[in-house]
C-alpha positions in Angstrom: 25.3 56.1 -6.3 27.6 57.7 -8.7 27.9 56.7 -12.3 31.5 55.5 -11.7 30.2 53.2 -8.9 27.4 52.0 -11.2 29.9 51.1 -14.0 31.9 49.0 -11.5 28.7 47.2 -10.5 27.8 46.5 -14.1 31.2 45.1 -14.9 31.1 42.8 -11.9 27.7 41.5 -13.2 29.3 40.7 -16.6 28.0 43.8 -18.5 30.4 45.6 -20.8 30.5 48.9 -22.7 30.1 48.7 -26.5 33.2 50.4 -27.9 32.3 53.3 -30.2 28.5 52.9 -29.7 26.2 55.4 -28.2 22.5 55.6 -27.3 21.2 59.1 -27.5 24.7 60.5 -27.0 25.5 58.3 -24.0 27.8 55.3 -23.8 26.1 52.1 -24.8 26.4 49.0 -22.6 25.3 45.4 -23.2 24.1 42.8 -20.7 24.6 39.2 -21.7 22.2 38.2 -19.0 19.2 40.0 -20.5 20.5 40.5 -24.1 19.6 44.2 -23.8 21.6 47.3 -24.7 21.3 50.4 -22.5 22.9 53.7 -22.0 24.7 55.2 -19.0 26.4 58.6 -18.7 29.7 60.3 -19.5 29.6 62.0 -16.1 31.2 59.5 -13.8 31.2 61.9 -10.7 27.4 62.7 -10.9 24.8 60.8 -8.9 22.4 58.6 -10.8 18.8 59.7 -10.4 16.6 57.0 -8.7 14.4 56.3 -11.7 17.4 56.1 -14.1 19.2 53.8 -11.7 16.2 51.5 -11.5 15.9 51.2 -15.3 19.6 50.6 -15.8 19.6 47.8 -13.2 16.5 46.3 -14.8 18.1 46.3 -18.2 21.2 44.8 -16.8 19.3 42.1 -15.0 20.3 43.3 -11.6 16.9 44.3 -10.2 
């Protein structure tokens, strides 16, 4: 899965990017379902590594 596809999935789940906020230099997102903030990547065309994808989905409440 590419980061651009992941972002579409996150938006459908109700997550949204936090404007102007970053986590370790990466765009910050918020999940109202879990109440957690998490980072994604600036590289929309790159594939998400399996462990990273699993953690983002967990933080977003999609696992």
